C-alpha positions as CSV (number, residue, x, y, z in Angstrom):
1,M,19.5,38.9,-20.0
2,S,20.0,37.6,-23.5
3,D,21.8,34.2,-23.2
4,S,20.1,31.1,-22.9
5,L,20.9,27.7,-21.8
6,I,19.4,24.5,-23.6
7,I,19.5,21.2,-21.7
8,A,17.4,18.1,-23.0
9,G,15.7,20.2,-25.5
10,R,14.4,22.9,-23.0
11,T,15.5,26.5,-23.0
12,F,16.3,28.2,-19.7
13,R,16.6,32.0,-19.5
14,S,16.7,32.0,-15.6
15,R,19.7,32.2,-13.6
16,L,18.3,30.7,-10.5
17,I,20.9,27.8,-11.2
18,V,23.7,30.4,-11.0
19,G,22.6,31.6,-7.5
20,T,24.7,34.9,-6.5
21,G,25.3,35.5,-10.0
22,K,28.8,34.7,-9.8
23,Y,29.1,33.7,-13.4
24,K,28.3,36.2,-16.4
25,S,26.7,33.9,-18.7
26,F,25.3,30.3,-18.9
27,Q,28.3,29.2,-20.6
28,E,30.7,30.2,-17.8
29,T,28.2,28.5,-15.4
30,A,28.3,25.2,-17.6
31,R,32.0,25.0,-17.5
32,A,32.0,25.8,-13.9
33,L,29.2,23.0,-13.2
34,E,31.1,20.7,-15.4
35,A,34.5,21.2,-13.7
36,S,33.1,21.0,-10.1
37,G,31.2,17.7,-10.7
38,A,28.0,19.3,-9.6
39,E,24.4,18.0,-10.8
40,M,22.1,20.4,-12.4
41,V,18.5,19.8,-11.7
42,T,16.5,20.6,-14.8
43,V,13.1,21.1,-13.5
44,E,10.9,24.5,-12.9
45,F,10.9,25.7,-9.4
46,T,7.1,27.4,-9.3
47,P,4.7,28.2,-6.6
48,D,2.3,25.7,-8.7
49,N,4.6,22.6,-8.1
50,G,5.2,23.4,-4.5
51,V,8.7,24.3,-4.7
52,L,8.4,28.1,-4.3
53,T,6.3,30.4,-2.2
54,P,3.9,32.7,-3.7
55,T,6.5,35.4,-3.4
56,M,9.1,33.3,-5.2
57,K,11.3,32.1,-2.0
58,L,12.6,28.7,-2.1
59,K,10.9,26.2,0.2
60,R,14.2,24.5,1.4
61,R,12.5,21.5,3.4
62,V,10.3,20.6,0.1
63,I,13.4,20.7,-2.0
64,E,15.6,18.6,0.7
65,E,12.7,16.2,0.7
66,R,11.9,15.7,-3.3
67,Y,15.6,15.6,-4.0
68,K,16.9,13.6,-0.9
69,K,18.1,10.7,-3.4
70,Q,20.2,13.2,-5.4
71,I,21.6,15.3,-2.5
72,D,22.5,11.9,-0.8
73,E,24.4,10.5,-4.2
74,L,26.3,13.8,-4.1
75,Y,27.7,13.8,-0.6
76,A,28.4,9.8,-1.0
77,Q,30.4,11.0,-4.3
78,A,32.0,13.5,-2.4
79,E,32.9,11.3,0.5
80,A,34.2,9.0,-1.8
81,T,36.6,11.1,-3.6
82,A,37.6,13.1,-0.5
83,V,41.4,13.4,0.2
84,P,42.3,12.4,3.6
């Protein structure tokens, strides 16, 4: 992959933020994130910081606990703007 995404002066080359690889480039991903109102967490997920297993699998419970505030805020925003 030759493209990269720069956020707050940091360069990201991983497509973990893309998930399933739905978007072909970081520019497409950035446009989709902006349109969706999603929040991008700009931290590295590594085994060293406890977010990934040694085999690079996400530790979902750790992520849910560590980012509970942001997750709750996103759900609150979604509920506040939902059309009945």
